[in-house]
C-alpha positions, 0 to 999 in steps of 0.5 A, a space after each residue: 321042125 323049122 330052123 330058127 336062127 338066134 343072133 348074138 350081140 356081136 352080130 348086131 354091133 359089128 354090122 351096125 358099127 363096121 360093115 352095114 350101117 343103117 344109112 349104108 345098108 338099110 336092106 339088111 336091117 329091113 331083112 332082119 325085121 322081116 325074118 324075125 316077123 316070120 319066126 325064122 330069126 331072133 335073139 334072146 332078152 339078154 342080148 336085147 338088154 345089152 344092146 339097149 345099154 348102148 344108147 345109140 342108133 342100134 339101141 333105138 333100132 332095137 326099141 323101135 323095130 326089133 324088140 318083138 324078136 327077143 325071146 325070154 330066157 326064163 326057165 321054161 325057155 331053157 327047158 324047151 331049148 334043152 328038149 329040142 337039142 336032145 331030140 
């Protein structure tokens, strides 16, 4: 089974606010989109909601470019993840 990397809220916020702003390092943000498109990288819906509350450039980027990469954390998702962790 291929690995999937799940990013937490802090990864997005720290990158945007400190080291990899959208205007300074656009390649990072393009890479995140590209890896998400391949299914190798993503996040969860709870992170998406947290980022959208920011009403800033990061929230806009999420809504415009990355919203497809957030997985649902409903009961089915939690069951699938639990099963993968136990194998």
